[in-house]
C-alpha positions in Angstrom: -174.7 194.0 -4.8 -178.4 192.6 -6.1 -181.4 193.6 -8.7 -184.8 192.8 -10.2 -183.7 190.5 -12.9 -185.5 189.0 -15.8 -187.5 185.9 -14.8 -185.9 183.0 -15.0 -186.6 179.7 -17.1 -189.4 178.7 -15.2 -190.9 182.6 -15.8 -190.6 183.3 -12.0 -189.1 186.7 -10.8 -185.7 186.2 -9.0 -182.6 188.1 -7.6 -178.7 187.3 -8.9 -175.8 189.2 -8.3 -174.1 191.4 -10.9 -171.2 189.0 -10.2 -172.6 185.9 -10.4 -172.2 184.9 -13.8 -174.7 181.6 -14.6 -172.6 179.2 -16.7 -174.0 179.5 -20.7 -176.0 177.1 -22.5 -176.1 176.1 -26.1 -178.5 177.9 -28.9 -177.1 176.1 -31.7 -179.7 173.9 -33.3 -180.1 170.4 -32.3 -179.6 169.3 -36.0 -178.7 165.7 -35.0 -182.4 165.0 -34.4 -182.7 165.3 -38.3 -182.0 161.7 -38.4 -183.8 161.3 -41.6 -185.5 163.1 -44.6 -188.1 165.6 -44.3 -191.3 164.9 -46.6 -194.3 166.9 -47.8 -192.6 170.2 -45.9 -190.7 171.6 -49.1 -193.3 174.5 -50.3 -193.9 175.6 -46.5 -190.3 175.9 -46.3 -189.5 178.1 -49.0 -192.7 180.0 -47.9 -189.9 181.3 -44.8 -186.4 180.8 -46.1 -186.5 180.0 -50.0 -185.2 181.9 -53.0 -186.0 185.3 -52.1 -186.7 185.0 -48.4 -183.7 187.7 -48.3 -186.0 190.2 -50.2 -186.5 193.5 -47.7 -190.2 193.5 -47.9 -191.4 189.7 -47.3 -192.2 189.5 -43.4 -189.1 188.7 -40.9 -191.3 186.9 -38.5 -193.1 183.7 -38.9 -195.1 181.5 -36.7 -195.0 177.9 -36.9 -198.2 176.6 -35.8 -200.1 173.5 -35.6 -201.5 170.8 -32.9 -198.7 168.8 -31.0 -197.1 166.4 -32.9 -197.2 167.8 -36.4 -194.1 167.9 -36.9 -193.4 171.9 -36.1 -189.8 171.7 -34.5 -188.7 168.9 -37.3 -190.0 171.8 -40.0 -187.7 174.2 -38.0 -185.0 172.3 -37.9 -184.4 171.6 -41.6 -185.3 175.5 -41.8 -182.2 176.3 -39.4 -180.4 173.5 -41.5 -180.8 175.4 -44.9 -180.3 179.0 -43.4 -176.6 177.7 -42.0 -175.6 176.3 -45.3 -176.6 179.1 -46.7 -174.3 181.9 -44.9 -176.8 182.4 -41.6 -176.2 182.6 -38.1 -178.7 180.4 -36.2 -179.5 180.7 -33.3 -182.0 177.9 -31.3 -183.5 179.3 -27.8 -186.0 176.6 -25.9 -189.0 178.3 -24.2 -188.1 176.7 -21.3 -184.7 178.1 -21.0 -185.5 181.4 -22.9 -183.6 184.2 -20.6 -180.4 181.7 -20.1 -180.8 181.2 -24.4 -181.2 184.9 -24.9 -178.1 185.8 -22.8 -176.2 183.4 -24.6 -177.7 185.0 -28.0 -176.5 188.2 -27.0 -173.0 187.6 -25.6 -172.4 185.4 -28.9 -173.4 189.0 -31.0 -170.8 191.0 -28.9 -172.5 192.3 -25.9 -169.7 192.6 -23.0 -170.1 191.1 -19.7 -170.8 194.0 -17.7 -173.4 195.1 -20.5 -175.1 191.7 -19.9 -174.6 191.3 -15.5 -176.4 194.5 -15.7 -179.4 193.7 -17.5 -179.9 190.1 -16.6 -179.7 192.3 -13.1 -182.3 194.3 -14.3 -180.4 197.5 -14.4 -180.6 198.3 -17.7 -183.8 196.3 -20.0 -182.7 192.8 -21.4 -184.7 192.6 -24.2 -184.2 196.2 -25.5 -180.2 194.8 -25.4 -180.3 191.3 -27.5 -182.3 193.4 -29.7 -179.9 196.6 -30.0 -177.3 193.9 -30.9 -179.7 191.6 -33.1 -180.7 194.8 -35.1 -176.8 195.9 -35.5 -175.8 192.7 -36.7 -174.2 192.4 -40.3 -174.4 188.8 -41.1 -178.0 187.8 -41.6 -179.4 185.7 -39.1 -182.1 183.8 -38.2 -183.5 183.3 -34.5 -185.8 180.3 -33.7 -187.2 180.0 -30.3 -188.8 176.4 -30.0 -191.5 175.1 -28.1 -193.5 178.5 -27.3 -196.7 177.7 -26.0 -197.4 180.2 -23.7 -196.8 183.8 -25.6 -197.1 185.6 -22.8 -193.4 184.7 -21.8 -191.8 186.4 -25.4 -193.9 189.4 -24.2 -192.8 192.6 -22.2 -193.6 192.1 -18.3 -196.6 194.3 -17.6 -197.5 194.3 -21.2 -198.7 191.9 -24.2 -196.7 190.4 -27.2 -198.8 192.0 -30.0 -197.1 195.2 -28.9 -193.6 193.9 -29.8 -191.7 194.6 -26.9 -190.6 191.7 -25.3 -188.6 189.0 -26.9 -190.5 188.6 -30.0 -190.1 191.5 -31.9 -190.1 192.9 -35.5 -186.3 192.9 -36.5 -185.8 196.4 -38.0 -182.5 194.8 -39.9 -183.7 193.7 -43.3 -181.5 190.5 -42.7 -183.2 188.9 -40.0 -185.2 186.4 -39.7 -187.3 185.3 -36.6 -189.2 182.4 -36.4 -191.5 180.9 -33.3 -193.1 177.2 -32.6 -196.0 177.0 -31.3 -199.2 175.3 -30.4 -200.9 178.6 -30.5 -202.7 179.7 -33.3 -204.7 182.4 -32.5 -203.9 185.5 -35.2 -204.2 188.4 -32.7 -201.7 186.7 -29.8 -199.0 187.0 -32.3 -199.6 191.0 -34.0 -200.1 192.1 -37.5 -196.4 192.1 -37.9 -196.4 188.5 -37.7 -197.3 185.9 -40.3 -198.9 182.5 -38.7 -197.9 179.1 -41.0 -200.5 176.6 -40.2 -198.3 173.3 -39.7 -200.9 170.6 -41.4 -200.9 166.5 -41.5 -199.3 165.0 -43.8 -200.5 164.1 -47.1 -200.7 160.0 -47.2 -197.9 160.0 -50.0 -195.7 161.9 -47.5 -197.1 159.8 -44.5 -195.5 156.9 -46.5 -192.6 158.0 -46.9 -191.6 159.1 -43.4 -193.2 154.9 -42.4 -190.7 153.6 -45.2 -187.8 155.5 -43.7 -188.3 154.9 -40.2 -189.6 151.1 -40.5 -187.6 149.5 -43.0 -188.6 147.5 -46.7 -189.2 144.5 -44.3 -192.8 145.9 -43.1 -194.5 146.4 -46.8 -194.8 148.5 -49.6 -195.9 151.7 -50.3 -199.0 151.2 -51.0 -200.0 149.5 -47.5 -198.1 152.6 -45.8 -200.3 155.1 -47.0 -202.6 153.2 -46.0 -201.7 153.4 -42.6 -200.1 157.0 -43.1 -204.5 157.7 -44.0 -205.1 155.9 -40.4 -202.8 157.9 -38.5 -204.5 161.2 -40.4 -200.4 161.9 -41.1 -200.0 162.8 -38.0 -195.5 162.8 -38.1 -195.0 162.4 -34.1 -197.4 159.2 -34.6 -196.1 158.3 -38.2 -192.1 158.3 -36.9 -194.1 156.1 -33.4 -195.1 153.3 -35.3 -192.3 153.7 -38.1 -190.0 153.1 -35.2 -192.2 150.4 -33.4 -192.3 148.3 -36.7 -188.4 148.6 -36.6 -188.0 147.4 -33.3 -189.9 144.8 -33.6 -188.3 143.1 -36.6 -185.2 144.1 -35.6 -185.1 143.0 -32.2 -183.4 138.7 -32.5 -186.5 137.5 -29.9 -189.8 135.9 -31.0 -192.2 137.3 -29.8 -195.3 135.0 -31.3 -196.7 134.5 -34.5 -199.8 137.3 -33.6 -196.5 139.6 -33.5 -197.2 143.3 -35.1 -194.6 143.0 -38.0 -196.2 144.9 -41.2 -197.7 148.3 -42.2 -201.1 146.2 -43.1 -201.1 144.0 -39.7 -200.3 147.9 -37.6 -203.5 149.1 -39.6 -205.5 145.8 -38.0 -204.6 146.5 -34.5 -204.8 150.2 -34.8 -208.6 149.6 -35.9 -208.9 146.8 -32.7 -207.0 149.3 -30.9 -209.6 152.5 -31.5 -212.5 151.6 -33.4 -213.8 148.5 -31.7 -216.6 149.0 -29.0 -215.7 149.6 -25.8 -215.3 146.1 -23.8 -214.9 144.6 -26.5 -213.5 140.7 -25.9 -210.5 141.3 -28.7 -209.0 144.5 -27.6 -205.7 144.5 -25.8 -205.8 147.7 -23.9 -201.9 146.9 -23.0 -201.6 147.0 -26.9 -200.2 150.4 -26.9 -198.6 150.5 -30.4 -195.6 152.7 -29.4 -197.8 155.6 -29.8 -197.4 156.4 -25.8 -195.5 159.6 -27.1 -198.9 161.3 -28.6 -200.5 160.8 -25.6 -198.2 162.9 -23.9 -199.0 165.7 -26.0 -202.0 165.5 -25.9 -201.8 165.6 -22.5 -199.9 168.4 -22.6 -202.2 170.8 -24.5 -204.8 169.4 -21.9 -202.4 171.4 -19.3 -202.1 174.2 -21.4 -205.7 174.5 -21.8 -206.4 173.9 -18.5 -203.8 176.9 -17.3 -205.8 179.5 -19.4 -209.4 178.3 -17.0 -210.3 176.7 -19.9 -210.8 172.8 -18.5 -213.8 172.2 -19.9 -212.2 171.7 -23.1 -211.2 168.3 -21.5 -214.5 166.9 -21.4 -216.2 168.8 -24.5 -212.6 166.6 -26.6 -214.2 163.5 -24.9 -217.4 164.1 -26.4 -216.1 165.2 -29.2 -214.8 161.7 -29.4 -217.8 159.6 -28.5 -218.9 161.3 -32.2 -217.4 160.3 -35.3 -214.5 161.3 -36.5 -216.3 163.1 -39.7 -217.3 166.8 -39.8 -218.9 167.6 -36.7 -221.9 170.5 -37.0 -221.2 172.1 -33.5 -223.8 174.8 -33.3 -226.4 172.7 -33.3 -224.9 169.2 -31.8 -222.9 171.6 -28.9 -225.9 173.7 -27.2 -224.9 175.2 -23.8 -227.8 174.6 -21.9 -227.7 170.8 -22.6 -224.4 170.7 -21.9 -224.6 172.7 -18.8 -227.4 170.2 -17.5 -224.8 167.4 -17.4 -222.8 166.7 -14.5 -219.5 166.5 -17.2 -220.4 170.4 -17.4 -222.0 171.6 -14.7 -222.4 175.5 -15.1 -221.2 176.0 -18.4 -222.0 178.9 -19.9 -222.6 179.3 -24.1 -219.2 182.3 -23.5 -217.6 179.7 -22.0 -218.5 176.9 -25.4 -217.3 179.5 -27.6 -214.1 180.1 -25.3 -213.9 176.7 -24.7 -214.0 176.1 -28.9 -211.4 178.9 -29.6 -209.0 177.4 -27.0 -209.0 174.1 -28.9 -209.2 175.6 -32.1 -205.9 178.4 -30.9 -203.8 174.4 -30.7 -205.1 172.8 -33.4 -207.0 170.2 -31.9 -209.9 170.9 -34.1 -210.0 172.8 -37.6 -212.8 174.6 -38.1 -214.5 175.0 -41.8 -217.8 175.8 -43.4 -219.4 173.5 -46.0 -220.4 174.9 -49.3 -223.6 172.8 -49.5 -224.5 173.8 -46.0 -227.7 176.8 -46.3 -228.6 176.4 -42.7 -225.7 178.3 -40.7 -226.3 176.0 -37.9 -225.1 172.8 -39.6 -222.6 174.7 -42.2 -220.3 175.4 -39.3 -218.3 172.1 -38.7 -215.1 171.3 -37.3 -213.3 168.6 -37.2 -211.2 166.6 -34.8 -207.8 164.6 -35.9 -208.7 161.3 -36.4 -206.0 160.0 -34.1 -206.7 162.9 -31.4 -210.4 161.3 -31.9 -208.7 157.9 -31.4 -207.2 158.8 -28.2 -209.4 160.8 -26.8 -212.1 158.2 -26.7 -210.2 155.8 -25.5 -209.1 157.7 -22.4 -209.6 156.2 -19.2 -212.1 159.1 -17.6 -213.8 158.4 -20.5 -213.8 154.7 -19.7 -214.9 155.6 -16.1 -217.8 157.8 -17.0 -219.2 155.7 -20.2 -222.9 155.8 -19.0 -222.7 159.5 -18.3 -221.1 160.2 -21.9 -223.4 158.3 -23.5 -226.7 159.9 -21.9 -225.1 163.3 -23.3 -224.2 162.2 -26.8 -227.7 161.0 -27.5 -229.6 164.0 -25.8 -227.6 166.2 -28.1 -227.8 164.7 -31.3 -231.7 164.0 -30.3 -232.5 167.9 -29.9 -230.0 168.3 -33.1 -232.6 167.1 -35.1 -235.3 168.9 -33.6 -237.7 170.5 -37.0 -235.1 168.6 -39.1 -238.2 166.4 -41.2 -235.8 163.1 -43.3 -238.3 163.2 -45.5 -238.0 166.9 -46.2 -235.4 167.7 -49.4 -235.0 170.7 -47.7 -233.1 168.9 -44.4 -231.8 166.8 -46.3 -228.6 168.8 -46.6 -228.8 169.1 -42.4 -228.9 165.1 -42.1 -226.0 164.3 -44.2 -223.9 166.1 -41.8 -225.5 164.2 -39.2 -226.0 160.8 -40.0 -222.7 159.4 -39.7 -222.6 160.8 -35.6 -226.1 159.0 -35.4 -224.5 155.7 -36.3 -221.4 156.3 -34.7 -223.1 156.7 -31.0 -226.3 154.1 -31.5 -223.9 151.7 -32.6 -221.4 152.6 -29.8 -223.9 152.7 -26.8 -226.3 149.5 -28.6 -223.3 147.6 -29.2 -224.2 143.5 -27.7 -221.0 143.8 -25.7 -223.0 146.4 -23.1 -223.6 144.6 -20.2 -226.0 148.0 -18.9 -228.4 149.6 -20.5 -230.0 153.1 -19.4 -233.7 152.9 -20.5 -234.3 156.5 -21.6 -230.5 156.8 -22.8 -232.2 153.7 -25.3 -235.2 155.1 -26.0 -233.4 158.1 -27.5 -231.0 156.0 -29.7 -234.3 154.4 -31.1 -235.5 157.0 -31.8 -232.1 158.5 -33.8 -231.9 154.6 -35.4 -235.1 155.5 -36.8 -234.7 159.0 -38.2 -231.5 158.3 -39.9 -233.2 155.1 -41.4 -235.9 157.3 -43.0 -233.5 159.8 -44.7 -231.0 156.9 -45.9 -234.2 155.7 -47.7 -235.9 158.8 -48.5 -232.2 160.1 -50.0 -232.0 156.5 -52.0 -229.3 154.7 -49.3 -231.7 151.5 -48.2 -228.7 149.4 -47.7 -227.0 151.8 -45.4 -230.5 152.1 -43.5 -230.4 148.6 -43.1 -227.2 148.3 -41.7 -228.2 150.7 -38.9 -231.5 149.4 -38.7 -231.0 145.4 -38.5 -228.6 145.1 -35.6 -230.5 146.7 -33.3 -233.5 145.2 -34.0 -232.1 141.5 -33.7 -230.2 142.9 -30.9 -233.0 144.8 -29.0 -233.2 141.8 -25.9 -229.3 142.8 -25.2 -230.7 146.2 -24.1 -234.3 144.7 -22.2 -236.2 145.8 -25.3 -239.4 144.2 -26.2 -240.4 143.6 -30.1 -243.5 145.0 -29.8 -242.7 148.2 -27.9 -243.6 151.1 -30.2 -240.1 152.8 -31.0 -238.8 149.2 -31.4 -241.4 148.5 -33.7 -241.1 152.1 -35.6 -237.6 149.9 -36.0 -239.3 146.8 -37.6 -241.7 148.9 -40.2 -238.0 150.9 -41.3 -236.4 147.5 -41.9 -238.9 146.4 -43.9 -239.0 149.3 -46.1 -234.8 149.0 -46.8 -236.3 145.3 -47.6 -238.5 146.8 -50.1 -236.3 149.9 -51.0 -233.6 147.0 -51.8 -235.7 144.9 -54.3 -236.7 142.0 -52.1 -240.5 142.6 -51.7 -241.0 139.0 -50.6 -238.6 140.2 -47.5 -240.3 143.1 -47.0 -243.7 141.6 -47.4 -243.3 139.1 -44.4 -241.9 141.6 -42.2 -244.8 144.4 -42.8 -246.6 141.0 -42.0 -245.1 140.7 -38.8 -245.3 144.4 -37.9 -248.8 145.1 -38.9 -250.1 142.4 -36.8 -248.1 143.4 -34.1 -248.7 147.1 -34.8 -252.5 146.7 -34.6 -252.6 144.4 -31.4 -250.3 147.3 -29.5 -252.1 150.0 -31.1 -255.1 149.0 -33.0 -256.2 149.0 -36.7 -256.4 152.6 -37.5 -253.4 154.0 -35.6 -251.7 156.2 -38.2 -248.8 153.9 -37.9 -250.7 150.7 -38.5 -251.6 151.9 -41.7 -248.9 153.5 -42.4 -247.0 149.9 -42.4 -250.0 148.5 -44.4 -249.1 150.7 -47.2 -245.6 149.9 -47.6 -247.2 146.3 -47.2 -249.2 147.0 -50.1 -246.4 147.9 -51.8 -244.6 145.7 -51.3 -247.4 143.5 -53.2 -247.9 145.5 -56.1 -243.6 144.8 -56.3 -244.9 141.5 -57.0 -247.3 142.6 -59.7 -250.6 141.3 -57.6 -252.1 144.5 -58.9 -256.2 143.4 -57.3 -255.1 142.9 -54.1 -253.1 145.7 -53.5 -255.5 147.7 -55.1 -258.3 146.5 -52.1 -255.7 147.0 -49.4 -255.4 150.8 -50.7 -258.6 151.0 -51.4 -259.5 150.3 -47.4 -256.0 152.7 -46.3 -257.3 155.7 -48.4 -260.6 155.8 -46.5 -259.0 155.2 -43.1 -256.7 157.8 -44.0 -259.1 160.5 -45.0 -260.5 160.0 -41.1 -257.3 159.6 -39.4 -255.2 162.1 -40.7 -257.3 164.0 -43.3 -257.5 163.8 -47.0 -255.0 166.5 -47.8 -252.3 164.8 -45.5 -249.0 164.7 -46.9 -249.5 160.8 -46.2 -252.9 160.4 -47.5 -251.6 161.8 -51.0 -248.7 159.2 -51.0 -250.9 156.2 -50.6 -253.7 157.6 -53.0 -250.8 158.1 -56.1 -250.1 154.2 -54.7 -253.5 153.4 -55.9 -253.5 155.0 -58.7 -250.1 153.1 -59.6 -252.3 149.8 -59.0 -255.0 151.5 -61.3 -252.7 151.9 -64.1 -251.2 149.0 -63.9 -254.5 147.0 -64.9 -254.8 149.2 -67.8 -257.4 152.0 -66.2 -254.9 154.7 -67.9 -258.5 156.8 -68.3 -259.1 156.7 -64.1 -255.6 156.8 -63.1 -255.3 160.4 -64.5 -258.3 161.3 -63.5 -256.9 160.3 -59.7 -253.6 161.8 -60.8 -255.0 165.2 -61.8 -256.5 165.5 -58.5 -253.4 164.6 -56.5 -251.4 167.2 -58.3 -253.5 169.9 -58.2 -253.4 169.4 -54.2 -249.7 168.9 -53.8 -249.0 172.3 -56.4 -251.5 174.1 -53.8 -249.7 172.7 -50.8 -246.1 171.7 -51.4 -243.0 173.4 -53.6 -243.0 171.2 -56.9 -239.2 170.0 -56.2 -240.4 167.0 -54.0 -239.3 163.7 -55.1 -242.8 162.2 -54.4 -244.6 165.1 -56.8 -241.6 164.6 -59.0 -243.4 160.3 -59.1 -246.5 161.7 -59.4 -245.8 163.7 -62.4 -243.9 160.9 -63.7 -247.3 158.4 -63.4 -248.8 161.1 -65.0 -247.0 161.3 -67.6 -247.1 157.4 -68.1 -251.1 157.6 -68.5 -250.8 159.8 -71.1 -248.4 157.6 -72.6 -250.5 154.7 -72.2 -253.7 157.3 -74.3 -251.3 157.8 -76.8 -250.6 161.4 -75.9 -246.7 161.6 -76.8 -246.3 165.0 -76.4 -248.0 166.1 -73.8 -246.0 163.4 -71.9 -243.1 164.6 -73.7 -243.9 167.9 -72.0 -244.3 166.5 -68.7 -241.5 164.3 -68.1 -239.4 167.6 -69.3 -241.3 170.0 -66.5 -240.9 167.6 -64.2 -236.8 167.4 -65.0 -236.7 171.4 -64.9 -237.8 171.7 -61.1 -234.9 169.0 -60.2 -232.0 170.7 -58.4 -228.6 169.9 -59.6 -227.7 168.5 -56.1 -231.1 165.8 -56.7 -229.7 164.9 -60.3 -229.2 161.5 -59.4 -231.7 159.9 -56.7 -233.3 157.0 -58.3 -236.7 159.0 -58.5 -234.7 161.5 -61.3 -233.4 158.7 -63.4 -236.6 156.5 -64.0 -238.3 160.0 -65.2 -235.3 160.3 -67.9 -235.6 156.7 -68.7 -239.9 157.0 -69.0 -238.6 160.7 -71.7 -236.0 158.1 -73.8 -238.9 156.1 -73.8 -241.2 158.5 -75.3 -238.5 160.0 -77.7 -238.0 156.1 -78.9 -242.1 156.2 -79.4 -242.1 159.6 -81.1 -239.7 158.0 -83.9 -236.7 160.3 -82.3 -234.1 158.0 -82.6 -231.2 159.8 -82.4 -232.2 162.3 -79.2 -234.0 158.4 -77.6 -230.2 156.9 -77.9 -228.0 159.9 -76.7 -230.6 159.7 -73.3 -230.0 155.9 -72.8 -226.1 157.0 -73.4 -226.1 159.2 -70.5 -228.6 157.7 -68.3 -226.7 154.4 -69.0 -223.4 156.3 -68.1 -225.3 157.6 -64.6 -226.4 154.0 -63.8 -222.6 152.6 -64.4 -221.3 155.4 -61.7 -224.0 155.1 -59.2 -224.9 151.5 -59.2 -222.1 149.2 -60.9 -222.6 147.5 -63.8 -224.2 144.8 -63.3 -227.6 146.2 -61.6 -230.8 145.1 -62.7 -231.6 149.1 -63.4 -228.2 149.3 -65.7 -228.4 146.2 -67.2 -232.2 147.2 -68.2 -230.9 150.4 -70.0 -228.0 148.8 -71.5 -230.6 145.8 -73.1 -232.4 149.0 -74.2 -229.8 150.5 -75.9 -228.7 147.4 -77.2 -231.7 146.6 -79.1 -232.0 150.1 -80.3 -228.7 150.3 -81.8 -229.4 146.7 -83.4 -232.3 148.4 -85.3 -231.1 151.2 -86.3 -228.4 148.9 -88.0 -231.0 147.3 -89.5 
């Protein structure tokens, strides 16, 4: 006698005899896997089976969800251990042996062999039988379904899991708890009667304890272990793998050479070489696995699961994310469906499919979604983050290496499109640039690294433009050192990617390089670089070209920084005359040059003339642009200095205070703002308000030290002024 039975452990229907009883399987929790203390999970465990877990009002169905390797099963095992110690019956059912496991559970609950045989033959509902016995059980119990990466296996035939009529249901008995471990964190999957608990990566402190337990004292101290835990992103599977690797190496009687990795610090260095060096770097050993093979296998399981859900595009999308920085990605701004679909890597991708893919990788916790508090543009405020180790693993995949040119081409296209309409000199766009720049820097460095043997001219051109825009943003927000670090190696290495230094895009980068020298307080070097750029731009573009005039303006500022005022004034008057014709008398850039000219005039003790010039400049600025522009702040500061030179100290104070009132809090640390504060302190001193001046200088000194350090010239200048002021007060 045969009948339709529940699906077998692979999910396929089968025919069985009611008299053919399968061998019994163990549903005991495999507590032997708890071979070391569990760190950093007490709060999560208490949510499920803490002191008040038996209260009837608390949820009874708990879903432990998280990315592969996050330690979900280990948390479930610790919960099982504590539950058993408290007197609960505990069953552990593997998703791969679901039917045989549940058959054993109902048998242990007291169902007769006949009842079980009939249910598993399909004569009655097997799921109803199990749950009838579970709900009638007198002893408190805990049922754990482990590794349920396909939630549909817990649902009813022909229905959905959230209906609560399959293997997973809400217990009617108050003393029953169900726990599921899964990668799927989609709220809609599990029903409103389940509580989702995200199993997050461990903190550096907890991660260090995991490493120390596994590796032993020979691997180093807890401080080094914490640094390695951060580099591994707190992923428990990776932490255990690294610790086991170090323990194995240190315990081996075989000498493996002087470069053998035996400590946390050495492992960190090897990790950096393996995953952060440019592809193709000569010092990278591709066979240096570092014990992380299991992490890659876990990632592969996630990819297979996504493919079974018809989300095959998840793989190339994760590869694209790995070609960016590990920093949060503004996915709406960067991952534009039309650009993705135009690439052979994503042929035919639609906007809807992109959303489904993002939801899919989010459901498996391969990425985390967030909203930036400082972002006003929704396209840049909504970000996703790829776990750092997942980022490293996908960056290192063979499929990325094999198609790296196509990935580089796509990434540069995506990033350049994301910059459209984002003027790096406009404060309104700075919060958007703040989230874009890490990805630009990563992608450009990776593509233009000297180790590459072949460069696509079109991709190079996009990379150079991205570099120029990023450098302008970094200079605009007062980070010329960071801008220099991006631009200088690219300018010096242009021959490696077959670009002539005279090409307009390289000339633009050389101009920005000159600006970085100027903004870093090295005007002599800036003058040398800018004179070379002007000569080449004049030859290539012409003497009155807007770009040539821009370089001439920066040269004038370098000359001014060396206090050669008459020479600077003569040059600036020529530039203003040219700008009036080329861009117009009220163009933004023309206004900036006019301000520089006013500064040169003021420096030569012609305050009345400079004040007249600044009044005209500010009339245009007030009419055409918002008040909270750094260039407007600077012009108003210079106007206040004119008033100060002319002895109108009360007017100067009012102008400086009015200027500071237009500064938004997020810009309070900018150099221009600190300079205005220094100017206000000086005016207060000149007006004889010593106590107010001392207070202003003290606040300014604290901010200078915080932002620039104790040894910076600007910090020392304020410190000296405050010291002299206090000494005079004591006399």
